[in-house]
PAZAPA-4460 file (N, C-alpha, C; in steps of 0.05 Angstrom, whole numbers, plus 32768, in hexadecimal, padded with zeros to 4 digits):
% residues 330
    n_x    n_y    n_z   ca_x   ca_y   ca_z    c_x    c_y    c_z   seq   type   mol
   8010   7FE4   8004   7FFF   8007   8000   8013   8017   8004     1      M     A
   8020   8016   8015   8037   802F   8011   8048   803C   7FF4     2      N     A
   804F   801C   7FE8   8059   8026   7FCF   804E   8033   7FC0     3      S     A
   802B   8028   7FBD   8021   8035   7FB2   8015   8056   7FAF     4      I     A
   801B   805D   7FCF   8015   8079   7FD4   802D   8086   7FCB     5      I     A
   8046   8079   7FD0   805F   808A   7FC3   8058   8090   7FA6     6      Q     A
   8050   8079   7F94   8050   8083   7F77   803F   8099   7F6F     7      Y     A
   8023   8092   7F86   800D   80A9   7F7A   8016   80BF   7F7E     8      I     A
   801F   80CA   7F98   8021   80E5   7FA2   8033   80F6   7F8E     9      I     A
   804A   80EB   7F86   8062   80F0   7F6E   804E   80FB   7F58    10      P     A
   8040   80E6   7F4F   8031   80F0   7F38   801B   8100   7F3C    11      A     A
   800F   8104   7F4B   7FF9   8119   7F54   800A   8139   7F51    12      L     A
   8022   8139   7F61   8035   8151   7F61   8036   8157   7F46    13      L     A
   8043   8143   7F31   8046   814C   7F20   802E   8159   7F0B    14      L     A
   801D   814C   7F08   8006   8153   7EFC   8000   8176   7F0E    15      V     A
   7FFF   8179   7F1F   7FFC   8193   7F2C   8013   81A8   7F24    16      F     A
   8025   819C   7F1F   803C   81B0   7F18   8039   81B6   7EFF    17      T     A
   802F   81A1   7EE9   8030   81AA   7ED0   801B   81BB   7ECD    18      Q     A
   8000   81B6   7EDD   7FEA   81CB   7ED8   7FEE   81DE   7EDB    19      A     A
   8001   81E9   7EF6   8008   8201   7F02   801D   8212   7EED    20      F     A
   802D   81FD   7EE0   803D   8211   7ECC   8032   8212   7EB2    21      A     A
   8017   8206   7EAE   800A   8203   7E96   7FFE   8223   7E9A    22      Q     A
   7FF0   8227   7EAB   7FDC   823C   7EB2   7FF3   8253   7EB1    23      N     A
   8004   8253   7EC2   801B   8269   7EBE   8024   8273   7EA4    24      N     A
   8029   8260   7E90   802A   8266   7E79   8017   826D   7E6A    25      N     A
   7FFC   8265   7E6F   7FE8   8272   7E60   7FE0   828D   7E6C    26      T     A
   7FE3   8292   7E87   7FE1   82A9   7E93   7FF8   82C3   7E84    27      A     A
   800D   82B5   7E86   801C   82CB   7E7D   801C   82CF   7E59    28      D     A
   8010   82BE   7E4C   800B   82C4   7E2C   7FF3   82D8   7E2E    29      S     A
   7FDF   82D2   7E40   7FC8   82E0   7E41   7FCD   8302   7E49    30      L     A
   7FE6   8304   7E5F   7FE9   8318   7E62   7FFA   832E   7E4E    31      I     A
   800A   831C   7E3D   801A   8326   7E23   8008   832E   7E15    32      R     A
   7FEB   8321   7E0F   7FDF   832A   7DF7   7FD0   8341   7E03    33      E     A
   7FC7   8344   7E1F   7FBB   835E   7E2C   7FCD   8376   7E22    34      G     A
   7FE3   8370   7E27   7FF1   838A   7E26   7FF4   8391   7E08    35      I     A
   7FF8   837D   7DF7   7FF2   8385   7DD7   7FDA   8396   7DD8    36      R     A
   7FC4   8386   7DDB   7FAC   838D   7DDA   7FA5   83B1   7DDD    37      L     A
   7FB6   83B0   7DF9   7FB4   83D1   7E09   7FC0   83DE   7DFA    38      S     A
   7FDA   83D9   7DED   7FEB   83ED   7DDF   7FE2   83F4   7DC5    39      N     A
   7FCB   83E6   7DB9   7FB9   83E7   7DA8   7F9E   83F7   7DAB    40      A     A
   7F9E   8400   7DC3   7F81   8410   7DCA   7F69   83FC   7DCB    41      G     A
   7F70   83DF   7DCF   7F59   83D4   7DCB   7F50   83C4   7DF1    42      Q     A
   7F4E   83E1   7DFB   7F4D   83DA   7E1C   7F3E   83BF   7E26    43      N     A
   7F1D   83B9   7E1D   7F18   83B2   7E28   7F18   8397   7E1D    44      Q     A
   7F28   838E   7E07   7F34   8371   7E05   7F4C   8369   7E17    45      Q     A
   7F58   8380   7E18   7F6F   837A   7E2E   7F73   8379   7E45    46      A     A
   7F53   8383   7E4D   7F48   8380   7E72   7F3F   8365   7E6D    47      L     A
   7F39   835A   7E56   7F2B   8340   7E5A   7F40   8328   7E5C    48      S     A
   7F57   8336   7E4C   7F6B   831B   7E4E   7F7A   8320   7E6E    49      N     A
   7F7C   8331   7E6F   7F89   8334   7E8F   7F70   8323   7EA5    50      Y     A
   7F62   8323   7EA1   7F4B   831E   7EB2   7F48   8300   7EB1    51      Q     A
   7F4D   82F8   7E9C   7F4D   82D3   7E91   7F69   82CB   7E99    52      Q     A
   7F7C   82E0   7EA4   7F98   82D8   7EAD   7F94   82D0   7ECB    53      A     A
   7F88   82E3   7ED5   7F81   82E4   7EED   7F73   82CF   7EFD    54      L     A
   7F5D   82C3   7EE8   7F52   82AA   7EF2   7F67   8290   7EF5    55      K     A
   7F7B   8296   7EE1   7F8C   8281   7EE4   7F9F   827F   7EF8    56      L     A
   7FA7   829B   7EFF   7FBF   82A4   7F16   7FB5   82B4   7F24    57      D     A
   7F9F   82B3   7F34   7F8E   82D0   7F44   7FAB   82DC   7F52    58      P     A
   7FBF   82DD   7F57   7FD0   82F0   7F67   7FE8   82F2   7F51    59      Y     A
   7FE1   82F4   7F38   7FF9   82F7   7F1E   7FFD   831A   7F24    60      N     A
   8015   8321   7F2C   801B   833F   7F33   8015   834F   7F1F    61      A     A
   8027   8341   7F04   8027   8354   7EE6   8004   8356   7EDE    62      K     A
   7FF5   8342   7EE4   7FDC   8344   7EDF   7FCA   8359   7EEE    63      A     A
   7FCD   8355   7F09   7FC2   8367   7F17   7FC4   8389   7F10    64      L     A
   7FDE   8385   7F0F   7FEE   83A5   7F08   7FDD   83AE   7EEA    65      Y     A
   7FE0   839B   7ED5   7FDB   83A7   7EBC   7FB8   83A9   7EB9    66      Q     A
   7FA9   839B   7ECF   7F8A   839D   7ED4   7F84   83BC   7EDB    67      V     A
   7F97   83B7   7EF7   7F91   83D8   7F08   7F99   83F1   7EF6    68      G     A
   7FAE   83F3   7EEA   7FBD   8407   7ED5   7FA5   840F   7EC5    69      F     A
   7F9E   83FA   7EB5   7F8A   83FE   7E9B   7F73   8409   7EAA    70      L     A
   7F60   83FA   7EBD   7F4F   840B   7EC6   7F59   8427   7ED1    71      L     A
   7F67   8429   7EE2   7F6C   8445   7EE6   7F74   845A   7EC8    72      H     A
   7F82   8453   7EB8   7F7F   845B   7EA2   7F6B   8463   7E95    73      S     A
   7F50   8456   7E99   7F36   8459   7E8B   7F26   846C   7EA7    74      N     A
   7F31   8475   7EBE   7F24   8486   7ED0   7F09   8471   7EDB    75      A     A
   7F1B   8457   7EE9   7F05   8443   7EF1   7F14   843E   7F0A    76      R     A
   7F1F   844D   7F18   7F2D   844A   7F33   7F21   843E   7F46    77      D     A
   7F09   843D   7F4B   7EF9   842A   7F61   7EFD   840C   7F57    78      Q     A
   7EFB   8408   7F40   7EFA   83EB   7F33   7F20   83E1   7F32    79      E     A
   7F2F   83F9   7F2F   7F48   83EC   7F31   7F52   83E8   7F49    80      A     A
   7F4B   83F6   7F62   7F4C   83EB   7F7F   7F52   83D0   7F7F    81      I     A
   7F40   83C1   7F7C   7F41   83A7   7F90   7F59   8398   7F79    82      P     A
   7F5C   8397   7F67   7F77   838D   7F55   7F8D   8399   7F64    83      Y     A
   7F8E   83B1   7F69   7FAC   83BB   7F6F   7FAF   83B5   7F8E    84      L     A
   7F98   83AC   7FA2   7F99   83A8   7FBA   7FAA   8397   7FBF    85      Q     A
   7FA2   837F   7FAD   7FB1   835D   7FB0   7FCA   835C   7FA9    86      K     A
   7FDD   8373   7FA2   7FF0   8378   7F9B   7FFE   837D   7FB9    87      L     A
   7FF9   8384   7FCF   7FFF   8385   7FE8   8011   836F   7FF1    88      S     A
   800D   8359   7FEA   8016   8343   7FF1   8028   8335   7FE0    89      T     A
   8029   8342   7FC3   803F   833C   7FB2   805D   8348   7FB5    90      A     A
   806F   8346   7FA3   8086   8352   7F9F   808C   8354   7F80    91      S     A
   80A6   8362   7F84   80AA   8365   7F6B   80A0   8386   7F5B    92      G     A
   80AA   838A   7F45   80A6   83A2   7F3D   8089   83AD   7F31    93      T     A
   807B   8396   7F2E   8067   8393   7F29   804E   839D   7F44    94      Y     A
   8059   8392   7F53   804C   8396   7F6F   8055   83B2   7F78    95      A     A
   806D   83BC   7F72   8077   83DB   7F7C   8067   83F0   7F6B    96      V     A
   805C   83EA   7F52   8054   83FC   7F3D   8037   83FA   7F42    97      N     A
   802D   83E2   7F51   800D   83E4   7F56   8005   83F0   7F6C    98      G     A
   8016   83ED   7F7B   8011   83FE   7F9E   8019   841F   7F98    99      L     A
   8029   8424   7F84   8037   843D   7F80   801B   8447   7F77   100      N     A
   8010   843B   7F5F   7FF5   844A   7F57   7FDE   844A   7F66   101      L     A
   7FD7   8432   7F7C   7FC5   8429   7F90   7FC1   8448   7FA4   102      L     A
   7FDE   844C   7FA5   7FE0   8461   7FB9   7FDA   8479   7FAF   103      G     A
   7FE8   8484   7F99   7FDB   8497   7F86   7FBC   8499   7F82   104      S     A
   7FA9   848B   7F81   7F96   8482   7F7C   7F83   848A   7F9A   105      I     A
   7F8C   8486   7FAF   7F85   8489   7FC8   7F8A   84A7   7FD2   106      Y     A
   7FA0   84AF   7FCB   7FA9   84CF   7FCD   7F94   84DB   7FBC   107      D     A
   7F91   84D8   7F9F   7F7D   84EA   7F93   7F65   84E8   7F9B   108      N     A
   7F55   84D2   7FA9   7F3C   84D0   7FB3   7F42   84D9   7FD5   109      S     A
   7F51   84EA   7FD4   7F59   84F7   7FF3   7F4E   84E1   8007   110      K     A
   7F60   84C4   8008   7F66   84BA   801B   7F81   84AF   8027   111      Q     A
   7F90   84C8   802D   7FA9   84C9   803D   7FB1   84B2   8042   112      P     A
   7FA7   84AE   805A   7FB1   8495   806D   7FAF   847A   805C   113      D     A
   7F9C   8472   8047   7FA3   845C   8035   7FBA   8462   802B   114      K     A
   7FB6   847B   8020   7FD5   8481   8008   7FF0   8476   8015   115      A     A
   7FEC   848C   802C   8008   8483   8040   800F   8469   8040   116      I     A
   7FFF   8454   804E   7FFD   843D   8053   8008   8428   803F   117      Q     A
   7FFB   8432   801E   7FFF   8428   800D   801B   842C   8001   118      T     A
   8023   8443   8003   8040   8447   7FF2   8055   843B   800B   119      Y     A
   804D   843C   8026   805D   8431   8038   8063   8417   8035   120      Q     A
   8054   8406   802B   8050   83E9   8023   8061   83E7   8006   121      A     A
   805C   83F7   7FF9   8074   83F3   7FE0   808A   83FA   7FE3   122      A     A
   808E   8407   7FFC   80AC   840D   8003   80B7   83F4   800B   123      I     A
   80A8   83EC   801B   80B3   83D2   802D   80BF   83BB   8013   124      K     A
   80B2   83BD   7FF9   80B4   83A9   7FE8   80D1   83B7   7FDB   125      I     A
   80D2   83D1   7FD1   80EF   83DF   7FC7   80EE   83F8   7FD6   126      D     A
   8100   83F0   7FED   810D   840D   7FFD   8123   8419   7FEB   127      P     A
   8126   8415   7FD8   8139   8429   7FC8   8123   8439   7FB2   128      Q     A
   810E   8438   7FB0   80F8   844A   7F9F   80FC   8461   7FA4   129      N     A
   810B   8479   7F9A   8108   8491   7FA3   80EA   8499   7F9F   130      R     A
   80DF   8493   7F81   80BC   84A3   7F7D   80AC   849E   7F96   131      E     A
   80B5   8480   7FA8   809D   8482   7FB8   809E   848F   7FD2   132      L     A
   80B9   848C   7FDE   80C2   84A1   7FEF   80B2   84C0   7FE6   133      F     A
   80BA   84C8   7FD0   80AD   84E2   7FC3   808D   84E4   7FC7   134      Y     A
   8086   84D3   7FBD   8063   84CD   7FC7   805D   84CE   7FDF   135      N     A
   8067   84BF   7FF0   805A   84B8   8008   805D   84D1   8019   136      V     A
   8075   84E4   8011   8076   8502   801A   8063   850F   8012   137      A     A
   805D   850D   7FFB   8048   851F   7FEA   8033   851F   8003   138      I     A
   8027   8503   8009   800F   8500   8017   800E   850E   802C   139      A     A
   802B   8506   803D   802D   8511   8053   8024   8534   8056   140      Y     A
   8039   853C   8045   8036   8555   8045   8015   8567   8045   141      Y     A
   800B   8555   802E   7FE8   8565   8024   7FD8   855B   803F   142      K     A
   7FE7   854B   8055   7FD1   854A   8072   7FE4   855E   8088   143      E     A
   7FF9   856D   8078   800A   8582   808E   8012   8570   80A2   144      Q     A
   8021   855B   80A1   8032   854C   80AC   8051   854E   80A1   145      K     A
   8058   8567   80AA   8071   8571   8098   8082   855F   80A4   146      F     A
   808F   855B   80BE   80A2   8550   80C9   80A5   8530   80BA   147      P     A
   8087   851C   80B5   8090   850D   80A9   8099   850C   8089   148      E     A
   808A   8521   807D   8093   8528   8064   80AD   852F   805D   149      A     A
   80B7   853C   8072   80DA   8546   8072   80E7   8528   8072   150      E     A
   80E8   8511   8084   80EE   8505   8086   80ED   84EF   8070   151      S     A
   80D1   84EC   8063   80CF   84D7   8046   80E3   84E4   802D   152      S     A
   80E1   84FA   8039   80F4   850C   801C   810F   850F   8020   153      L     A
   8114   8509   8039   8134   8507   8042   813A   84E8   802F   154      A     A
   812F   84D8   8039   812F   84BB   802F   8132   84B4   8012   155      S     A
   8120   84C6   8005   8120   84CA   7FE2   8138   84D8   7FDB   156      A     A
   8146   84EF   7FE8   8153   84FE   7FDF   817A   84EC   7FEA   157      L     A
   8177   84DB   7FF8   8185   84CB   7FFD   8190   84B1   7FE9   158      K     A
   8173   84A8   7FD5   8175   849A   7FC2   8181   84A9   7FA9   159      I     A
   8177   84C2   7FA5   817B   84D3   7F8E   817D   84F5   7F8F   160      D     A
   818A   84FC   7F9B   8194   8514   7F98   8192   852A   7F84   161      P     A
   818C   851F   7F74   818A   852C   7F5C   8173   8536   7F4F   162      T     A
   8159   8528   7F61   813F   852D   7F57   8134   854B   7F63   163      H     A
   8130   855F   7F59   8130   8577   7F59   8117   857E   7F69   164      A     A
   80FC   856C   7F5F   80ED   8574   7F6E   80E5   8571   7F8C   165      L     A
   80FC   8556   7F93   80FF   854F   7FB0   8109   8564   7FC2   166      T     A
   811C   8572   7FAE   8126   8589   7FC2   8119   85A1   7FC6   167      H     A
   8105   85A2   7FB9   80EE   85BB   7FB4   80DC   85B2   7FD0   168      R     A
   80CD   8596   7FCE   80BB   858E   7FE0   80CB   8589   7FFC   169      M     A
   80E8   8584   8000   80F4   8587   8013   80F3   85A1   8024   170      Y     A
   80F9   85B8   8014   80FC   85D6   8019   80DB   85D8   8027   171      A     A
   80C8   85D1   8017   80AD   85DC   8022   80A3   85CE   803C   172      L     A
   80AE   85B2   803E   80AF   85A2   805D   80B5   85B4   8071   173      A     A
   80D1   85B9   8066   80E4   85CB   807E   80D7   85E6   8084   174      A     A
   80CD   85F4   806D   80C1   860D   8074   80AD   8608   8085   175      F     A
   8096   85F6   807E   8080   85FE   808E   8084   85F4   80AD   176      H     A
   80A0   85E2   80B7   80AC   85E7   80D3   80B4   85FC   80DB   177      Q     A
   80C0   8616   80D0   80CE   8626   80D4   80E8   8624   80D5   178      G     A
   80F3   8612   80C6   810E   860A   80C1   811A   861A   80A8   179      K     A
   8120   8631   80AA   8126   8646   809A   8143   8642   8086   180      N     A
   8154   8637   8099   816D   8636   8085   816E   861E   8077   181      A     A
   815E   8606   8089   815A   85EF   8074   814F   85F2   8060   182      V     A
   8133   8606   805E   8128   8607   8048   8138   8617   8035   183      C     A
   8143   862E   8038   815C   8637   8025   816B   8626   8012   184      I     A
   817A   8612   8023   8187   8606   801A   817D   85F4   8007   185      L     A
   8164   85E9   8014   8157   85D3   7FFE   814E   85E0   7FE6   186      A     A
   8146   85F9   7FEA   813C   860B   7FCB   8154   860C   7FB8   187      F     A
   8166   8619   7FC8   8182   8619   7FB4   8189   85FC   7FAC   188      C     A
   818D   85E7   7FB7   8190   85D6   7FA5   817B   85C7   7F92   189      N     A
   8161   85CF   7F92   814F   85CE   7F7F   8155   85E2   7F63   190      F     A
   815B   85FB   7F6C   8167   860B   7F56   817D   8603   7F4B   191      L     A
   818C   85FC   7F55   81A3   85F2   7F4C   81A1   85DC   7F36   192      L     A
   8189   85C7   7F3F   8189   85B8   7F2B   8170   85C0   7F10   193      L     A
   8162   85CF   7F19   814D   85D6   7F06   8143   85F4   7F07   194      D     A
   815A   8607   7EFE   8155   8621   7F03   813F   862F   7EF1   195      P     A
   8136   8623   7EE4   811C   8629   7ECE   8106   8622   7ECC   196      Q     A
   80FC   8611   7EE3   80E7   85FF   7EE5   80D1   8614   7EED   197      S     A
   80BE   860A   7EE5   80A0   8615   7EF1   80A1   8625   7F10   198      S     A
   80AD   8617   7F1D   80B0   8620   7F3A   80C5   862E   7F41   199      Q     A
   80D7   8638   7F34   80EE   8640   7F39   80E9   8660   7F46   200      A     A
   80DE   866C   7F3A   80D2   8683   7F46   80CD   8684   7F5C   201      L     A
   80B8   8671   7F68   80A8   8674   7F7F   80C1   8665   7F99   202      E     A
   80DA   865A   7F8D   80E5   864B   7F99   8100   8666   7FA2   203      A     A
   8106   8676   7F90   8113   8688   7F96   810A   869E   7FA7   204      Y     A
   80EC   86A3   7F9B   80DC   86BD   7FB4   80DE   86B4   7FCE   205      T     A
   80D9   869D   7FCD   80D9   868E   7FF6   80F0   8694   7FFC   206      N     A
   8109   868D   7FF1   8122   868F   7FF7   8125   86B2   7FFD   207      I     A
   8125   86C2   7FF0   8126   86E0   7FF1   8114   86E6   8005   208      E     A
   80FC   86DC   8011   80EE   86E5   8020   80F6   86E0   803F   209      R     A
   8100   86C2   803D   810C   86BE   8056   8124   86CE   805E   210      I     A
   8138   86D7   8047   814A   86E8   8051   8141   86FF   8053   211      F     A
   812B   870E   804E   8120   8723   8050   810E   8727   8068   212      A     A
   8108   8713   807A   80F8   8712   8094   810E   870B   80A7   213      G     A
   812B   870A   809B   8141   8703   80AF   813A   8709   80CB   214      S     A
   8136   8724   80C8   813E   8733   80E7   812E   8729   80F9   215      A     A
   8113   871F   80F0   8102   8711   8102   8108   86F4   8108   216      A     A
   811D   86E3   80FF   811D   86CC   810A   812A   86D0   8126   217      I     A
   811D   86BC   8132   8125   86B8   8152   812D   869B   8151   218      K     A
   8141   8698   8152   8148   8673   815D   8144   8667   817E   219      V     A
   8126   8659   8180   8121   864F   8192   811F   862F   8194   220      T     A
   812D   8623   817D   812F   8604   8184   8148   85FD   817A   221      K     A
   8155   85E6   8187   816E   85E3   817D   8172   85D0   8164   222      P     A
   8184   85C4   8160   8184   85B5   8144   8186   85C3   812A   223      G     A
   817A   85BD   8116   817D   85D0   80FC   8172   85EB   8101   224      V     A
   8161   85EE   8112   815D   8606   8120   8170   861A   8119   225      Y     A
   8182   860E   8129   8198   8627   8132   81A1   8634   811B   226      T     A
   81A5   8627   8101   81B7   8632   80F0   81A2   8649   80E0   227      Y     A
   818B   864A   80EC   8178   8664   80E2   818A   8682   80E5   228      D     A
   819B   867E   8100   81A4   8699   8105   81BB   86A4   80F5   229      K     A
   81BF   868F   80E1   81DD   869B   80D1   81CD   86A6   80B0   230      Y     A
   81AD   869B   80B5   81A0   86AF   809E   81A5   86D4   80A6   231      I     A
   819E   86D1   80C1   81A4   86F3   80C8   81BB   86FF   80B7   232      V     A
   81D0   86ED   80C3   81EC   86FF   80BF   81F5   86F9   80A6   233      Q     A
   81E7   86E5   8090   81E9   86EB   8075   81E0   8705   8066   234      A     A
   81C5   8704   8077   81BA   871F   806A   81C6   8736   8071   235      E     A
   81D2   8739   8087   81E0   8757   808C   81F9   8754   807B   236      V     A
   8207   8745   807A   821C   8745   806D   8219   8743   8050   237      A     A
   820C   8743   8043   8202   8742   8022   81F8   8761   8026   238      S     A
   81F2   8770   8035   81E2   878F   8033   8201   87A2   802D   239      K     A
   8216   87A2   802F   822F   87AC   802D   8239   87A4   8010   240      K     A
   822B   8797   8003   8234   8792   7FE6   8226   87A7   7FD3   241      A     A
   823A   87A9   7FBB   8230   87C7   7FAF   821D   87C2   7F9C   242      P     A
   8213   87A9   7F8F   8203   87A4   7F7C   81ED   8790   7F84   243      T     A
   81DB   878B   7F77   81C5   8773   7F7B   81D8   8751   7F7A   244      S     A
   81E5   8756   7F64   81F3   8739   7F5B   8208   8735   7F76   245      A     A
   8211   8747   7F7F   8226   8745   7F92   821B   873F   7FAE   246      D     A
   8201   8749   7FBA   81F3   8743   7FCD   81E9   8726   7FC7   247      R     A
   81E1   8720   7FB6   81D7   8700   7FB3   81F1   86ED   7FB7   248      T     A
   8205   86F5   7FA8   821D   86E1   7FAC   8226   86E1   7FD0   249      L     A
   8229   86FE   7FD5   8233   86FA   7FF5   821E   86EF   8005   250      I     A
   8204   86EF   8005   81EC   86E4   800C   81F3   86C9   8011   251      K     A
   81F0   86B9   7FFD   81F1   869D   7FFF   820E   8691   8009   252      F     A
   8221   869E   7FFF   823D   8693   8003   8240   8697   8026   253      K     A
   823E   86AB   802C   8240   86AE   804B   8229   8697   8058   254      T     A
   8211   8696   804E   81FA   8680   805D   8207   8665   8059   255      L     A
   8217   8660   8049   821D   8647   8040   8238   863A   804D   256      F     A
   824D   8650   804F   8261   8654   8064   825B   864D   807B   257      T     A
   824A   865E   8089   8244   865F   80A9   8233   8642   80A9   258      L     A
   8224   863D   809E   8214   8624   809F   822B   860F   80A3   259      I     A
   823A   860B   808B   824D   85F3   808B   8265   85F1   80A1   260      G     A
   8270   860A   80AA   8279   8605   80BB   826D   8601   80D9   261      E     A
   825A   8603   80DB   8250   8600   80F6   8243   85DD   80F4   262      S     A
   823C   85D6   80DD   8236   85BE   80D9   8252   85A6   80DA   263      A     A
   8269   85B4   80D0   827F   85A5   80D8   8289   85A1   80EE   264      G     A
   8281   85B4   8100   8287   85A5   811A   8276   859A   8133   265      K     A
   8263   858B   8123   824F   857A   8129   8259   855D   812C   266      Q     A
   8254   854A   813A   825D   8531   813F   824A   8520   8131   267      T     A
   822D   851E   8139   821F   8510   8133   8210   8526   8121   268      N     A
   820C   8528   8108   8200   8537   80F3   81E5   8527   80F0   269      K     A
   81D3   853E   80EC   81AB   8536   80E0   81BC   8533   80BF   270      D     A
   81A3   852F   80B6   81A1   852F   8099   81AA   8549   8086   271      F     A
   8197   8562   809C   81A1   857A   808B   81C1   857E   808B   272      F     A
   81CD   857C   80A3   81E7   8582   80A6   81FD   8571   8090   273      S     A
   81F3   855A   8089   8204   8549   807C   81FA   854E   805D   274      S     A
   81E2   854B   805F   81E1   8551   803C   81D9   8568   8034   275      F     A
   81D5   857D   8041   81D2   8599   8035   81E9   85AB   8038   276      Y     A
   81EB   85AD   8057   8202   85BD   805D   8219   85B9   805A   277      A     A
   8224   859E   8056   823C   8599   804A   8240   859D   8030   278      D     A
   8229   8599   801E   8231   859D   8005   8230   85BB   7FFE   279      Y     A
   821D   85CA   8007   8224   85E7   8001   8238   85F6   800D   280      F     A
   8244   85ED   8024   825F   85F4   802A   8274   85F2   801A   281      Y     A
   8273   85D7   800E   8288   85CF   7FF2   8284   85ED   7FDA   282      K     A
   826D   85EB   7FD5   8265   85FF   7FC8   826F   861E   7FC8   283      L     A
   826E   8620   7FE1   8275   863E   7FE7   828F   863F   7FEB   284      A     A
   829F   862E   7FEB   82BB   862C   7FED   82C6   8624   7FD7   285      Q     A
   82BA   8625   7FB6   82BE   861F   7F9E   82BC   863A   7F8F   286      S     A
   82C1   863B   7F7A   82C6   8654   7F66   82AE   865A   7F58   287      D     A
   8294   8644   7F61   8280   8644   7F52   8268   8652   7F5D   288      N     A
   826E   8667   7F71   8257   8676   7F7C   824E   868A   7F71   289      M     A
   825D   8695   7F5F   8250   86AC   7F4A   8238   86A4   7F3B   290      P     A
   8242   8689   7F2E   8236   867D   7F15   8219   8674   7F24   291      A     A
   8220   8665   7F3C   8208   8660   7F52   81F3   8675   7F50   292      F     A
   81FE   8689   7F61   81ED   86A4   7F67   81DA   86A9   7F4C   293      S     A
   81E4   86AB   7F39   81DF   86B3   7F1E   81C5   869E   7F16   294      H     A
   81D1   8684   7F1E   81B7   8673   7F19   819D   866B   7F26   295      M     A
   81A4   8670   7F39   8190   8665   7F4E   8176   8680   7F4E   296      V     A
   8187   869F   7F45   8176   86B0   7F49   8171   86B7   7F24   297      S     A
   8173   86A2   7F1A   8167   86AB   7EFC   8150   86B4   7EF6   298      L     A
   813F   869F   7F05   8118   86A3   7F02   8114   86C8   7F0C   299      S     A
   8121   86D0   7F19   8119   86E6   7F2B   8127   86FF   7F14   300      A     A
   813A   86F7   7F09   814A   8711   7EF1   8151   8702   7EE0   301      N     A
   813E   86F1   7ECC   814A   86E7   7EB6   8156   86F4   7EA3   302      K     A
   8153   870B   7E99   815F   8715   7E85   817F   8718   7E8F   303      Q     A
   8181   872A   7EA4   819B   872F   7EAA   81AD   8715   7EB6   304      V     A
   81A3   8701   7EC5   81AE   86EE   7ECD   81AF   86D7   7EAF   305      N     A
   81A2   86D9   7EA3   81AC   86CB   7E82   81C6   86CF   7E76   306      S     A
   81C1   86E7   7E78   81D8   86FA   7E64   81EA   86F5   7E76   307      A     A
   81F0   86F8   7E92   820B   86EE   7EA3   820D   86D3   7E99   308      W     A
   81FF   86BD   7EA0   8204   86A4   7E95   8210   869F   7E7C   309      L     A
   8206   86AC   7E6A   8211   86A7   7E4D   822B   86B0   7E4E   310      T     A
   822D   86CB   7E58   8247   86D6   7E56   8260   86C7   7E64   311      E     A
   825B   86BC   7E76   826B   86A8   7E85   8267   868F   7E81   312      H     A
   8261   8680   7E70   825F   8661   7E68   8273   8656   7E75   313      A     A
   8287   865A   7E73   82A4   864D   7E82   8295   8644   7E9D   314      Q     A
   828F   865B   7EAE   8285   8654   7ECB   8272   8646   7ECB   315      E     A
   8259   864C   7EBD   824A   863E   7EBF   824C   8620   7EBD   316      L     A
   825D   861A   7EA9   8264   8601   7EA3   8275   85EF   7EB5   317      G     A
   8287   8600   7EC9   829A   85FA   7EDF   827F   85F1   7EF1   318      N     A
   8267   85FF   7EFC   8258   8600   7F0A   8246   85E6   7F01   319      L     A
   8245   85E0   7EED   822F   85C3   7EE4   8248   85AE   7EE4   320      T     A
   8260   85B3   7EE0   8272   859C   7EED   8270   8596   7F08   321      N     A
   8272   85A5   7F16   8273   85A7   7F36   8262   8595   7F3E   322      W     A
   8248   85A2   7F38   8228   8593   7F3E   8226   8573   7F36   323      V     A
   8235   856D   7F1F   823A   8556   7F13   8252   8540   7F2B   324      T     A
   825C   854A   7F2D   8279   8545   7F3B   8274   853E   7F5C   325      A     A
   8268   8556   7F61   8266   8554   7F80   824E   8542   7F8F   326      T     A
   8251   8534   7F9E   8233   8525   7FAF   822D   8530   7FC7   327      T     A
   8217   852E   7FD5   820B   8537   7FEA   821D   851D   7FFE   328      H     A
   821A   8529   8013   8226   8514   802E   8209   850C   803E   329      G     A
   820B   84F6   8042   81F9   84E1   8049   81FF   84DC   8069   330      L     A
***
């Protein structure tokens, strides 16, 4: 009897394995055809293919994502949600992309808690995905949870310090917490990377407003807040300059130098001190400050600054090379 069982069980396992493999192959074929149909604009036929694939393999991440994306693209978000929710137990690229999409759907439908939870689930799968940290930061920011937004943006910047909009959002999150020096340096980094964006003038105007109101700044908290006192000193130093361009240059160079020197004395540096303070201190010690001051203020006085940058193409090139070669501290 035992010998019969020994033959039957392997035979059953073989049949099951073959059937499972066959289902997988059929599901993959249906998904590939669905993608072809979708690219051809035959969305209903594509959806039918994906759903047939899911009957064979109910938790196929690729099929779940394709259904969710297709429904979302056709403004059928409520129908997409159940498919995308199943990806919370999956892994890989399709699970990450699907959860990112689901988080966006929740965010757009004003369900911030669900959006944040969904983005965080995706981050657990792919902890090196800058976009996920950025998206969860935006969700926090909309809820006025500025410290949480700042923390998520810092994580995004550690992964990709070249993403200009992350610097902008970091500046705004800092601004809403009264971290004026942090705000200025983060905006400067944004403008250094994208000086002609649609948000450039807003960023530079915010910097100028902080400097203009520096006399009223009172440092009442420790940590990064103590850097705010250097804004006052930078503003005072700039008033001695003969021209507007000189004032801009002296203002930034003084601020970067004072913050950098102070940060350099710290033993246990926080994110700002390592990432921004050290970076802009290096810039202040280089020969690139004239080009920098004209670049970051480009949106505020485009004609004058554009002319200067054109006439000083070599200096602009040197600044560009410096940005490419210089890394942020972490």
